[in-house]
N, C-alpha and C positions, 0 to 999 in steps of 0.2 A: 216706785221703780218697776215693780213686777207687771209685765204685760202691757206697758204703755207703748203706743206707736212711736213715741218720741224717744230719742236717745238721751236719757237722763244721766247716764253714767259717764259720758265723755268729759264734761267739765270737771267732775270729781277726780278723774284720773289726771287731768292737767294740773289741778291744784295739788294733788299728792306729789306729783313730780317736782313742782316748784317749791315745796316745803321741806327740802332736805335739811338735815341737821349737820352742823360741823362737829368734828370729833370732840368729845367731852374732856379730853386729856388736858386741854388748855384752860379749863375752868376750875382747876383745883384751888383750894383756899390758900394760895401762897400769899405772903405778906410783901407787897411791893410798896416802895416809897411813892408819894404823889409827886412825881417829877415828869418832865416831858420825855426823858429817856425811857422810863419804865412803860409809859403809855405807848411809845413808838415800838418798843420791843414786843409788847403784847399784840399790837396791830400787825407787826410783821409776821408773828407766828400764825395769827388768824389768816392772813393773806396766803402764806405758804401752805397752810393746811387746806384751804379752799382750792388753791391751784392744784395741789397734789390729788385731791379728791376728783376734780374735774378731769385731770389727765388720766387717772385710773379708770374713770367711767368711760372716757373716750376710747381707751385701749380695749376695754371689755366690749364696747359697742362694735369696734372694728372686728374683733374676733367672732362675735355673734353674726355679723353681716357676712363675713367671708365663710363662715361655717354653715351657711344655708339657713340661718335663722330668719332671714328676710322672706324667703319663699314660704316657710312654715307659718309665719305670722300673717303674711298677706293672704294665704289660702284660708287660714282660720277666720280672718275678718270677712272675706268674701262669703264664706259659708254662713257666718253669723248673720250677715245682712240679708242673705236669702231666707234664712229661717225666720227672721223678724217679719218679712213680708208675708210669708206663708201663715204665720200665726196671726198677723193682722187681718188677713183674708178670713181666717177661721173665726176670729172674734167678730168680724162683720157678719159672718154667717149666723153666729149665735144670737146676735142682736136682731137680725132679720127674722129669726124664728121666734122672737118674743122675749128674749132675756133682757132684763133691764140693765143698762150700762152701769148704773150705780151699784147694783147687786154684783155684777161682773167684777168691778173694781174691788169690792170687799172680799169676794171669795178668792180671787187670784192673789191679793196681797196677804190674806190670812194664811193660805197654804204656803206662800213664799216665806212668811215670817216663821212658820213652823220648820221649814227646811233650813232657813238661814241661822237660826239659833245654834244648833249643834255644828253646822258647817263653819260658821265664823269662829267658833271656839277652837276647833281643830286647825283652822287656817292660821290663826294667830296664837296658837297654844304657847309658844315660847315667849311671846311678848306679855302674856298675862302673868308671868312669874315675876315681873318687875314690882318694885315697891310703890309705884304710882297707884293712886286710888282708881278703882275700876269705874266708878260712876261719881260724877260731881254734879252739883246743881247747875253750873254753867253749861256742862255738856248736855244734860237732859233738856235744858231750855233750847239749846241749839238744835238738837235732833227733833224736838217737838215742833219747832218752827219749820225745819226741813220737811217733816212729814206733812204739815199743814199745807205748805206751798207746793211741794213736789208731788205729793200723792193725792191729798184730799181735793185740792183745787185743780192742779194741772191734769191729773189723770182723768178726773171726772169730766172736765171740759173736753179733753181729747176723745174719750170714748163716747160721750154724747155727740160730739161732732162726727165721729165715725158712724154712728147710727143714722145720721142724716146725709152722709156723703159716701166716700169710698176710700180704699187704701191709697190711691194715687194722691188724694188730698192730704192724707197723713204724711206721705213722703215729701210733697212740695212744701207744705207749711212747716214741717220740722226743719227744713233748710233755711228758715227765716231767723233762727236763733242767733247766729253770728251777727247778722245785720242789726237785729233788735238789741243785742248786747252792746254793739258799737254805739248806737244812738243813746242807749241808757248810760254808757260810760261817759259820753260827752256831756250829758246833762248833769251827771254826778261829779264831773271834773276828775274822774279817775284815770283818764287818758288825755293826752295832748294831741290836738289835731293841727297839723302843719300843712298848709296848702302846697308848699314847695316840695315836700317829700313824696316820692312816688308811692311809698307804702300807704300814706294817708289818702292819696288820690285813689289808689286801688280799693281801699276799704269803702270810700265814699261811692265810687262807681259801682262796686259790688252790691252795696246797700240799695242803690237805686234799681239795679237789675233785679235784685231779689224782690223788692216791692212791686216792680213791674210784673214779674212772674206771678206773684200772689194775686194781683188784680186780674191778670189774664185767667188764672186758674179759677177765680171766684165768679167772673162775669161771662166767660166765654167757654162753653163746653164743646161747641162744634158738632159736626155730624158724627154718628156712631160708626165704629169700624165695620159693622155689619148690620143692615136693617133687619127688623123683626119679620117683615113680610116680603115676598117676591111678587112681581107683576102677575105671574101665572096663578099664584095663590090668591091674589086679590080678585081675579076674575071669577074664581070658583066660590068665593064666600057668599055670593047671593043665593046660590042653590044648595050649598053644602055647609053644614054647621061644623066649624073647625073645633076639634077637641082642644081643651086647654093643655098647655105644655106640661110635662111631668115636673114635679118639684126637683130642684137642683140640689146636689150634694153640698156645693159651696156657692156662696153669694158674694159678688164683688161690689156692686153698687147697692145702696140701701133701697129697700122696697118703699119705705116711707121717706122718699127723698125730698130734702130741702137743701139744695146745693149751697146757696149763699150762706144760710145759717150755719151749715157744717163748716164752711171755710172760715167764717167769723169765729166760731168756737175754737177751731184749730189754731187760728192766729192768736187768739187770747191765751190759749195754752202755751204757745211758744213764747209769748211775752212774759207769762208767769215763770216759765223756766229760766228766762233771762234774769229775772229778779232772784230766783232760787240760786243761780250761780253765784251771786254776790254773797249770799248767806253761807253757802257751803265752802267758799274759799277760806273764810275765817275758821270754819269748823275743822277743816282738814289740817290747818296749821296748828290748831289747838290739840287735835288728836289725830296723829298720822295713820291710825289703824282704819283702813278703808272699809273692810268688811264689817267691822264693829259699827261704824257710822251707818252703813247700808242697813244692817239688821235693825238698829234701833229706830231709824226714821221710817222704815217700812212697818215696824210694829206700831209706832204712834200713828202713822198714816192709816193703818188698818182700823184702829179704834175710831179715829176721827171720821173716816169714810163710812163706817158702820152707823155712826150717829146720823150723818147726812142721809144715808140710804134709808134708814128707818123713817126719817122725816119726809123723804121724797116718795118712797114706796110704802104706802099703807096696806096694800094688799099682801097678805101672807103667802098667797100662791106664787108671787114673784120670787120668793125665797126658796121655793121647793126645788130640790135637785133630784134627778132621776138618772138611771144608768143609760145614758144616751150620748149623742155627739157633743152636746153642750158641756156635759161633765168632763168628757175627754179633752175638750178645748181648754177648760179651766185648769186641769191638771198639767197639760203640756205647757201652757203659757206660764204657769207659776214655776215649774221646774226649770224651764229654759231661762226665764228672765231673772230669777233669783240666784241661781247657782251657775249655770253654764255660761251665760253671756257675761256675767260679772267676772268670773274667773278668766275667761278668754281675754276680755278687755284689759284687766289688770296685768295679765301676763304680757300682752302685746305692748302695753305702755311701758312696763319696766324694761322690756327688751329694746324697744325702738324709739322711745321718747314720747312726749305728751301729744304730739300732732300726728302720730301714726294712725291712731284709731279714728279721729275725726275725718281723715282723708277718705275713708271708706263709707262715710255716712250717706252721701248722695247715690251710692250704688243701689239703694233701694228703688230709685226711680226707674232705671232700666229693668230691674226685676219686676216691679209692678206693671210696667208697660208691656213686658213680654207676656206675663200671665194674663193681662187684660186683653191683649190682641189674640192670643191663642185659645184661651179658655172662656173668656167673657166678652167676645167681640160684639155682641148685640147690646151690651150695656156699657161699653167702654168707648170714650169719645176722643177724637183727635185734639180738640181744644184743651182738654184737661191734661193730656199727655204733653202738649207743647208748653203749657204753663208750668208744669212740674219741671221740665227740662230747663226752662229759663231760670227757675228758682235754683236749680243745681249749679248753673253757670255763675249766678250771683254768689252762691255759697263759696265756691272755689276762689272767686275773685276776692271776697272779703278775707277768707282764710289765708290766701297768699299775702295780702297786705299786712295781716296780723303777724305772720311769721317774719316778714321783713322788718316790721316794727321792733319785734323782740331782738332780732339780730343786731339792729342799730343800737338798741339799749345795751346789749351785752358789750358791743364795741366801745361805747361811751364809758361803761363801768370799767372795762379793761384799761382804757386810757387813764382814768382817774386813779386806779390802783397803781399803775406803773409810775405815774407822777408822784404818788405818795411814797413809793419805794425809792424813788430817786431823791426825794427830800429827806428821808429818814437818816441816812448816813451823815448828811451835812449837819442836821440838828444834833446828832450824837457827837460829832467832832466839836461843834460849838460848845456843847455841854461839858465835854471832857476838858476843853481848854479853860473853861471857867473854873 
């Protein structure tokens, strides 16, 4: 999770929101008779408790919205997305200066793990006093798999792709995750696709738009915002030797550019994250402590990435750190990604629901485009900016369809529960007459 250009934490927050527990007061070991009446009474209690919990949560959400919480959460997310783009540009600069992307993943996650261990303890200090076991074999296997998929595979693919392309590719390809998740859910039969529903139509149209944007981003760069040379300078090059430009403090596009390969690697990372989402939904239901899961899968991912980096980078000089800009980039990336971004996204999700954080994900595209046009105009291209914006449009279309799908499912569940509530008194009367 630490330092990746992709938003790995968003699906985790959605899963944590959906895995709420009912009050445990109704699960006391009372001795009920095995009759229809007792089963109906238990069911009624569960339905009432769930409704009361939803009403309480809605009231709290209304108070937070009217109290200015919406502006604070929105401002925090806009600032977070801007920081992500700045750190992605800084990571691109570190790799342009010779740092291995495999080594970069190891160092950022290692420092992030060191910070997360005490932070997660104090974050969930009250929860650790429960009688539940702190670690189980099932939990360790889950976080090991999360570290393998989300850190070792996805982050290395993303940062190697960044070393061949630019942050605008990271923004565009990261917006492919909802479309890829939708296609994967259809193949795994975890979601139903109905041609007649506008929500399903929107998800399909959004998926096609996202793929169109990814193809445009990969195959068409277009002209640069500003050319390297001017006509007057070209006339003087025959007589005057032009001095090489001074080295830049920050680098946007890769010096060793392989645009198509970078896009393919980023697309592969997005697909891996879509698979990762499936694994982490079950994990968050098994253990609702979000920071605990983040800490352990980051720790396992660090160890796995270190083994991979040792295999890929045999030169010991690639592991050497000095007091320079690269070390500063590693420290800033680890601190922001492990502690700051995680805390802000968890806070915003608990305040405003599971879809508040994903709404701000495409904001990185205008950020990257603005930085590219103003600061890196000679290496920033119109075609890549256009392709990234198309990916953002597809992202919002898929997300809108997904939100509508969940609203329809909630309405259907509400109708079923109301029908059960209407049937319960009739069954009780019949049982009492017998």
